[in-house]
C-alpha positions, -999 to +999 in steps of 0.1 A: -102+016+551-082+041+531-098+074+522-090+067+485-080+035+467-071+034+430-067+000+414-053-006+379-064+027+364-058+029+326-065+057+302-051+064+268-072+090+249-068+069+218-030+069+217-002+055+239-014+050+275-012+081+297-018+059+328-012+022+325-023+001+355-019+028+382-024+017+419-025+042+448-038+042+484-043+075+501-049+077+538-065+105+558-041+134+567-018+124+538-002+153+519+007+135+486+026+154+459+024+142+423+055+149+402+066+141+367+074+156+334+050+179+316+024+158+298+029+126+319-006+125+332-006+143+366-036+166+358-053+137+342-050+116+373-063+146+394-094+149+371-101+111+374-100+114+412-123+144+412-147+126+389-144+150+360-133+123+336-136+085+337-107+060+331-109+035+303-106+007+329-098+002+366-114+009+399-116+040+421-129+034+457-136+066+478-146+063+514-184+065+517-198+100+518-162+115+515-162+148+496-135+158+470-128+194+459-103+204+432-086+237+426-073+241+390-040+259+383-056+287+363-082+313+374-112+307+352-126+336+331-160+351+338-160+349+376-176+380+393-192+390+425-182+394+461-157+371+478-185+357+499-207+350+469-180+331+452-171+312+483-207+301+487-206+286+452-186+258+466-214+247+490-234+216+482-272+212+486-279+211+523-246+226+535-250+254+560-241+288+546-218+296+576-193+270+563-185+294+535-183+323+559-159+303+580-137+295+550-135+332+541-126+341+577-099+314+580-083+326+548-083+362+560-104+375+531-127+405+530-162+390+523-175+421+507-145+427+483-152+426+446-134+396+430-125+414+398-106+441+418-084+416+436-048+407+428-040+373+412-028+359+445-060+370+463-082+355+436-065+322+440-071+325+478-108+332+471-111+301+449-094+281+476-121+294+500-147+282+475-131+247+474-130+246+512-165+258+518-180+224+516-154+211+541-139+185+517-122+154+530-098+155+501-084+186+485-068+185+450-044+214+441-028+217+406+003+239+406-010+261+435+021+283+437+022+294+400+021+332+396+019+337+434+044+361+451+065+349+480+042+362+507+012+344+491+032+312+488+044+313+524+008+320+536-005+291+515+022+268+530+013+278+565-024+274+559-021+239+544+002+227+572-025+237+597-054+223+576-065+189+590-078+174+557-061+152+531-042+168+503-030+157+469-012+184+449+009+188+418+039+211+421+073+218+407+081+243+435+108+223+453+107+244+485+070+240+486+072+202+481+100+199+507+079+216+533+045+201+527+047+166+512+045+135+534+048+113+504+058+118+467+043+099+437+061+102+404+042+094+371+066+082+345+055+067+312+021+056+326+035+041+358+033+055+393+063+052+416+055+059+452+081+073+477+078+078+514+104+102+527+119+136+519+120+152+485+158+149+483+156+112+491+131+109+463+154+126+438+183+102+447+160+071+445+146+083+412+180+088+396+192+054+409+161+037+394+166+054+361+203+044+360+194+008+367+167+009+340+191+024+315+217-003+322+192-031+319+179-017+286+215-015+272+221-051+282+189-062+266+195-043+234+230-057+231+217-093+235+189-085+209+215-073+185+235-105+189+205-127+183+194-106+152+229-111+138+227-149+144+193-151+126+207-133+096+240-152+093+237-185+111+234-216+089+219-234+119+191-209+121+183-213+083+187-251+080+179-267+113+154-240+124+164-238+161+128-231+170+134-224+207+160-198+199+139-182+172+109-180+196+131-164+222+143-138+196+107-130+187+099-125+224+129-101+228+116-081+198+082-078+213+096-067+246+117-041+229+087-028+210+066-026+242+093-009+262+084+027+265+113+050+259+116+078+283+113+112+266+147+126+260+164+151+283+163+187+271+197+199+259+197+236+270+227+256+258+229+293+264+244+311+233+269+336+247+278+368+229+312+386+231+320+398+266+304+431+277+324+458+294+330+456+331+301+480+337+268+466+326+242+489+341+245+520+363+213+534+378+212+565+400+183+578+422+155+561+401+120+571+409+087+560+392+051+561+403+019+553+384-002+573+409+007+603+431+022+594+464+025+557+457+060+551+442+069+517+429+106+527+429+120+555+450+156+568+452+170+535+441+206+532+429+224+501+415+257+492+399+256+460+379+290+445+369+298+418+343+291+384+357+267+395+384+237+372+390+210+393+406+176+380+418+146+403+423+118+395+447+087+413+461+049+411+462+029+411+430+024+446+418+052+460+439+072+472+409+096+444+399+087+445+362+087+483+362+122+483+376+134+458+349+119+480+322+138+510+335+171+491+338+167+479+302+159+513+289+123+503+279+108+528+304+120+563+312+123+569+349+104+600+362+136+610+381+171+596+380+191+581+352+202+547+337+235+542+319+244+510+299+279+497+295+296+488+262+290+458+239+258+450+257+236+423+240+203+416+258+179+386+257+147+390+276+124+362+289+088+377+293+066+359+319+035+370+300+048+351+269+039+382+248+068+374+225+050+343+211+026+344+182-002+319+191-014+314+155+020+305+141+038+272+145+065+265+170+091+265+142+079+298+128+082+314+163+118+304+164+129+311+128+102+330+108+108+322+071+140+303+078+150+266+079+184+271+095+198+288+126+233+298+135+239+284+170+273+289+186+289+291+152+271+260+139+245+259+112+215+239+125+181+230+110+153+245+131+137+211+136+170+197+150+174+227+173+139+223+186+145+187+194+170+199+220+140+214+237+119+182+233+098+193+203+095+166+177+092+176+141+054+170+143+052+192+174+074+218+158+046+223+131+019+227+158+004+262+164+017+277+197-019+282+208-022+244+212+008+240+235+007+235+272+021+261+296+052+240+301+057+237+264+053+274+259+079+281+285+103+257+268+097+274+235+105+308+251+137+293+264+145+281+229+139+316+215+160+331+242+190+308+238+189+311+200+201+347+203+236+355+214+235+375+246+258+387+274+229+400+296+200+376+303+168+391+318+144+364+330+110+373+344+095+343+362+112+317+340+103+287+362+065+287+359+051+254+344+086+239+339+090+203+351+118+196+377+143+181+352+141+210+328+143+234+357+174+218+371+190+219+336+182+256+333+198+262+367+229+244+356+232+265+325+227+297+344+252+289+371+279+283+345+268+313+323+297+338+321+274+368+313+252+388+336+218+377+349+187+397+361+161+373+374+126+379+388+114+348+405+094+335+435+110+301+433+131+300+465+152+270+455+159+285+421+171+317+437+193+299+462+209+278+434+215+306+409+218+341+422+247+358+441+227+388+454+191+398+459+170+429+454+140+429+478+110+452+474+103+463+509+073+487+504+068+524+496+092+521+466+122+511+488+144+483+475+170+466+497+202+450+483+215+418+500+243+394+493+235+357+487+203+339+478+168+338+493+178+316+523+206+340+532+183+369+531+156+351+551+181+341+578+192+378+582+157+390+581+145+367+608+175+374+631+171+412+627+142+415+651+134+448+666+139+452+704+101+457+707+094+424+690+120+406+712+105+421+743+070+410+733+082+374+728+100+375+761+068+388+778+047+361+762+072+335+773+071+347+809+033+348+808+032+312+796+057+302+824+034+318+850+005+300+835+022+266+838+029+273+875-008+276+884-041+258+879-074+270+866-097+284+892-133+272+894-146+302+876-119+300+849-128+263+843-165+273+839-154+301+815-133+276+794-162+252+792-186+279+781-163+294+754-170+269+726-207+276+728-201+313+729-178+312+699-204+291+680-232+315+688-210+345+677-201+327+644-238+319+637-248+355+643-219+366+621-230+343+594-266+355+596-255+391+593-232+383+563-262+367+546-285+397+553-259+421+540-252+401+509-288+409+498-291+442+478-325+448+495-307+451+528-293+485+519-327+499+509-339+499+545-335+527+571-299+540+572-298+537+610-306+500+608-278+495+582-253+513+604-264+493+634-259+460+616-224+471+604-215+482+639-227+449+653-207+430+627-175+448+637-183+441+674-187+404+666-153+404+649-137+419+679-155+396+703-145+365+683-108+376+684-110+380+721-129+348+726-103+328+706-074+344+724-090+337+758-098+301+748-061+296+738-049+312+770-071+291+793-064+260+772-027+263+777-031+265+815-055+235+815-030+214+794-002+222+818-021+210+849 
């Protein structure tokens, strides 16, 4: 039996169907990625699977006693407490507390850390620990890479590849999908199209399917047009009433009405200003620190020429936005200088969407108090311009606060491209964008003749657009590298220190020696005993964590508190050694 079986799911929310007769089978160990345009029903389907909402009709069959956990794309407000407290919130009645402890350990989190003091990436990791605490059979993740830095994304990828459960996830991060997904399901106009194979194969098959669909629709529309003309003009139709042909025409009309038109493709057009000078930005020996001794940027120099396309990457909080603000003249460096070239016109895309007024309509955010815009020398009505970004006139009158994350990003792009510019500064422009819009944005930026500065954690986007990379490497140091992310990664991986190479060589030699011998009698006894030893240590660790989570624990004798903390540290060391020894002896046993 499949872990999950969906049959003829239908839901409409009172309007056109969001899901119309969806069928899906999910097997254990599947890693299924849901893709589709913004608003097509991906999150709705995830909520149906998790039991948060019920479909209008259809059947959902979940394997008996199987547990489902869902991690939303946004960190909810109002969460407070220690990491361990929050992880234990995911436990069900009767679940042993050490399950939460184990999830915290596996995700390399500090159980005593205060949630409110953590970075965005670590908060997402804590919520993942909460979802995993009850050891779910099926894990649902909605845009798990949004707002994560590259290190956090790579950690999440590695963790999910090692995790032995079943995964359904929504993502527009193409590199993430390529690495994780075993199958891809696209939701398009209420229908689900399932693909087994690589992401690139899926794209080719999708494009071929849509091309065939477009051709068939054109043929059908042409035939309908001919029959409509016959009905209007034919004497035979009026006098003899060719009932069979009239009935066929009526059926064609009904089919045309029922055919769901695919939402149009965005028409993104960057509005370019006059050429800037050859020199765009010159920065010399920049230094900036928010706290003493912890510089975000230190002794950094950069020369940006016209037409350069520069990507900026680094951990969250490392100083990427600080650097942008200094380069744009919005923040004065504490040391060093920034000089701008001539005829510079800047357009800035802000990842925080602070440029948007949530109370005003979409149209008012584009052209306050105006009906027309000047776009590339043409006078265009604001509603017509917004339709290029898939905003209908009704949607253009909607307050921005009611828009989805993807719609807000499209609106920011519309604002950005309405302004002539020869320097585009984009801070995380890919968050919440569907794949098609993202690919169109890439195409525009590749052919853009001006200069680009792009902060992004989207590896595929960087590879496709930028020609050089600025990498934050810690302690305010920023390295400059030619090429995209994959080029930097290849160089970074090949530039191993001799010490690292020696360690790998030593480990290889050790493994070779291990394969040449067999376990002794005592080693076999040790290997057999290790699982019980590890279980006992983890149980003691869990008990200590539970004691130390109680505020009353710290009211007892100080020596007892210190002894418990010392014992906890000893257990951590013992567990590391036990796992290492278990792995070592296991490799020898497998080679016998």
